[in-house]
C-alpha positions, -999 to 999 in steps of 0.1 A, spaced: -1 529 -429 11 520 -394 -2 488 -379 -1 479 -342 1 445 -326 -26 441 -301 -11 410 -285 25 404 -278 20 367 -283 13 373 -320 50 381 -326 69 348 -332 102 341 -315 101 371 -293 116 369 -258 91 374 -231 90 410 -219 106 417 -186 103 447 -163 136 465 -157 142 493 -133 106 497 -123 100 514 -90 74 499 -67 44 520 -59 43 540 -27 6 547 -28 -25 533 -44 -29 564 -65 2 555 -85 -12 522 -97 -27 522 -132 -53 495 -136 -49 492 -174 -12 487 -170 -17 462 -142 -42 442 -164 -17 442 -193 11 429 -170 -11 402 -155 -22 390 -190 13 387 -204 29 372 -173 49 403 -163 33 403 -129 29 373 -107 23 367 -70 61 367 -65 68 401 -80 36 419 -72 39 446 -46 16 445 -16 0 477 -27 -8 460 -60 -25 432 -42 -45 456 -19 -55 475 -51 -67 442 -67 -85 432 -34 -104 464 -30 -113 468 -67 -126 432 -69 -148 436 -38 -163 469 -52 -170 453 -86 -185 422 -71 -208 443 -48 -220 463 -78 -223 432 -101 -246 414 -77 -270 444 -78 -277 434 -115 -290 398 -116 -289 395 -154 -253 407 -157 -243 387 -127 -257 355 -142 -240 363 -175 -206 368 -159 -210 338 -137 -219 315 -166 -188 328 -184 -166 319 -155 -182 284 -151 -176 278 -188 -140 287 -185 -136 263 -156 -152 235 -176 -185 235 -157 -209 237 -186 -231 211 -170 -235 210 -133 -252 176 -132 -231 148 -118 -230 114 -135 -231 81 -117 -194 75 -125 -185 109 -111 -206 103 -80 -188 70 -73 -154 84 -81 -132 90 -50 -120 125 -50 -84 130 -38 -81 147 -5 -116 138 6 -112 110 31 -147 110 46 -156 77 29 -123 61 38 -127 71 75 -162 57 76 -150 24 61 -122 22 86 -145 30 115 -169 2 104 -140 -22 100 -127 -13 134 -161 -18 150 -164 -52 134 -130 -62 146 -137 -49 181 -171 -67 182 -156 -100 170 -128 -98 195 -152 -92 223 -179 -117 214 -164 -145 235 -159 -122 265 -193 -106 262 -209 -140 259 -192 -152 290 -202 -121 309 -238 -124 297 -238 -161 308 -226 -151 342 -252 -124 344 -280 -147 333 -267 -173 358 -269 -149 387 -302 -135 376 -317 -169 372 -304 -180 405 -320 -150 421 -353 -156 403 -355 -193 414 -352 -185 450 -386 -184 466 -401 -189 500 -412 -225 492 -381 -241 478 -380 -277 467 -353 -302 460 -356 -297 422 -350 -259 426 -319 -266 447 -305 -289 420 -311 -262 394 -293 -235 414 -264 -259 421 -260 -265 384 -261 -228 376 -236 -220 403 -212 -246 389 -217 -232 354 -209 -197 368 -178 -210 385 -167 -227 353 -171 -195 334 -151 -176 359 -124 -202 358 -124 -200 320 -120 -162 322 -91 -166 346 -74 -191 324 -78 -169 293 -62 -140 312 -35 -162 325 -27 -176 290 -25 -140 277 -1 -131 305 20 -162 297 21 -154 260 33 -119 269 60 -133 291 71 -157 264 73 -130 238 93 -108 262 117 -137 269 121 -143 232 129 -107 226 155 -107 253 170 -139 239 170 -123 205 189 -94 219 214 -115 237 221 -142 212 209 -138 176 225 -170 165 206 -192 190 173 -177 179 181 -186 143 190 -222 152 160 -228 176 134 -212 154 139 -229 120 105 -222 105 102 -194 80 137 -180 88 164 -174 62 200 -182 69 225 -156 56 261 -166 49 288 -140 51 303 -152 18 271 -154 -2 249 -128 15 228 -124 -16 218 -161 -16 188 -165 6 179 -201 17 144 -209 28 133 -240 45 105 -249 21 97 -269 -10 107 -253 -43 84 -251 -73 97 -257 -108 84 -246 -142 77 -269 -171 113 -264 -183 125 -275 -149 135 -240 -140 131 -227 -105 101 -203 -101 113 -170 -87 99 -159 -53 98 -123 -65 78 -106 -93 97 -108 -126 106 -75 -143 88 -86 -174 56 -90 -154 60 -56 -138 65 -40 -172 33 -56 -185 11 -48 -155 25 -14 -144 8 16 -160 33 44 -163 15 77 -165 29 108 -181 27 142 -164 1 152 -190 -22 123 -181 -18 130 -144 -26 167 -150 -58 156 -168 -69 133 -141 -62 159 -114 -82 185 -134 -111 161 -138 -112 154 -101 -111 191 -93 -140 197 -116 -160 170 -100 -152 184 -65 -162 219 -76 -195 206 -90 -203 190 -57 -194 222 -38 -218 242 -61 -246 217 -56 -240 217 -19 -241 255 -17 -274 257 -36 -289 232 -13 -276 248 18 -290 283 9 -325 272 20 -315 260 54 -317 279 87 -280 274 94 -271 294 63 -292 323 73 -276 322 107 -241 321 93 -247 351 69 -261 372 98 -228 369 116 -211 391 91 -236 419 89 -228 453 105 -253 475 122 -234 506 112 -209 511 84 -174 522 94 -159 555 83 -131 537 65 -133 527 29 -124 491 18 -90 501 5 -82 521 37 -93 492 58 -70 469 39 -41 494 42 -47 495 80 -45 458 83 -12 458 63 2 486 84 -4 470 118 -2 433 107 26 436 82 36 399 87 7 387 66 20 374 33 9 384 -2 -3 348 -8 -27 350 21 -42 382 7 -47 367 -28 -60 334 -14 -85 351 9 -98 372 -21 -100 340 -41 -122 323 -14 -145 353 -14 -147 353 -52 -155 316 -51 -182 321 -25 -199 350 -43 -194 343 -80 -187 306 -85 -209 291 -58 -233 321 -56 -236 314 -19 -232 349 -4 -245 382 -16 -217 407 -10 -227 441 4 -210 470 22 -226 457 54 -209 423 53 -178 427 32 -157 440 61 -162 411 83 -159 386 54 -125 402 47 -115 398 83 -126 362 86 -112 351 52 -78 368 58 -75 356 94 -83 320 86 -61 320 55 -32 334 75 -35 307 101 -34 281 74 -6 295 51 17 318 71 42 306 96 35 334 120 19 338 154 -2 368 162 -25 368 192 -62 373 188 -60 403 212 -36 421 189 -55 414 157 -89 424 172 -74 459 179 -64 462 143 -98 453 128 -120 468 155 -137 436 168 -140 421 202 -127 386 208 -161 369 207 -172 385 174 -138 377 159 -140 341 168 -176 339 156 -166 353 122 -138 329 118 -159 298 126 -188 311 105 -165 316 75 -151 280 79 -187 267 78 -195 288 48 -167 273 28 -174 239 43 -139 239 57 -125 236 22 -96 261 19 -84 245 -14 -50 236 -1 -45 208 -26 -21 201 -54 -39 227 -76 -34 255 -50 -8 275 -70 -26 269 -102 -59 282 -88 -43 314 -76 -25 320 -109 -57 314 -128 -75 338 -105 -51 366 -112 -44 360 -148 -79 350 -160 -108 356 -135 -97 390 -122 -89 402 -157 -123 389 -170 -140 408 -141 -123 441 -151 -129 437 -188 -166 428 -182 -171 460 -163 -153 481 -189 -179 468 -215 -211 464 -195 -208 490 -167 -183 515 -180 -196 544 -159 -191 526 -126 -157 514 -138 -146 550 -143 -162 560 -110 -142 534 -91 -109 545 -108 -116 580 -98 -120 570 -62 -84 557 -61 -70 588 -78 -86 612 -53 
C-alpha cells in the first residue's frame, strides 16, 4: 500500500525544497491558489521571490473573502477568535502592570513629561523677572490710584517711596542684564584665549583640570584629595570591571525577542480596546463615510489593482503586502471597519498611497496618481487623512515589521483560505472561477 507524506517537514534531514526554472506568471489566470498556499506554507514563496501578479492575486482574493466573511457574523467571530488566539490575545483585558509598562516606540508619555519639566524650568527661570515686572506694574498702578484731587503730605510720601522702589527695580533689571552681558563677554574671551594659547588656560584655570604629560599620556593627574581603601589602596575613579559584571544584565537574543513580543501584544491589546471604544463616536462614523462610493465602478478589484500596477509600476511589493496587512488588521483583528464593495476601492487607494509614502523611496505627484485611481485631489487627500486616523497613525513600522508581514503571508492569509475551503466552499470555488474566466 502506497503512503503519502502530507507535510514535507515530517521527513527528517531533508533539504528545504527550492524552485528551479519556474517561469513567472504573465496573467492572473495562470496562478493556482492551492500551489501558492503550499509554497507559502513551506517557505518556497516569500516577499522577495513573489511576483507582483502573485501579490495582486493575494490582495484581491483576501478582499473578496473578507467582504464575504463579514456577511456571516458567526463565522466572522469564529475566524477572528482563531486569529487572536494565534497572536496570543486570548484575554483582551489589560492588567495594571501592562497598563504601567512603557511600550517601545510610544513616546507620548515621555513627551508629556519633558514638556512639564520644560515648563517648570521655564517658570522657575522667569520667577525673578516676572516678580520684578509685577512689582513695577503694582507700583505704577498704586501710584495712579493714590493720586486724587485732594492730595496730602502723607500721600506724597507714599508716592515718593513707590517711585524710588520702581527706580530700584529698574536699576536691578539693568544690572542683571549687564551682568549677563559681561558673563557672555568673559566666556567669549576665554574661548578666544583657549584657541590662542591652550597652555595658558591650563595654567590659569587649575581647578578640575587634568594635566597630560607627553611621556605618560595615560596617567591622569587631578587636583583633588585621594580616597584610600582599608588596605591603603587607592580607590579607582572609574567603575571596576567586577562591579560592571555583577550589575550588568546581559540579555540573550531569545530574551529580547520575548520582551519585544510581549510589548507588541500589549500594544495590540490597547489598539483593539481603542478601536472598540471609538466605534461609538461621531468621528468614527464620519471617517467611514469618506470611503463610501455612490456608484460602483465597472472594474473588478483585481482589474483595479492591475491598473494601479500598470500606471504606477514604481510601487514596491512590500507596499502592496503591507497595505493589505493594514486592511486585514482593521477589518479582522480590530473589527473596526466593515469591508464592502462600496468602500473597499477607496480603502485600497488610501492604504496603498500612505504605505507607499512611508516605505518607498519614490516621488509621484498627487495629480498623476489621482488620474490612475479616478479621484480628484480633494477626495484623494481626504481618503489618505481619514485612513491615517482610522489606524490611529500607527503604520506598524517597528522592529517587528518584517515579522508581521511574514506572519501575515505564511499564517493569516493561509488560515483565511483554509477557513473558506471548509466553511464556505461554494463561494471559494466561485472566486477561483472568476480568476479563470
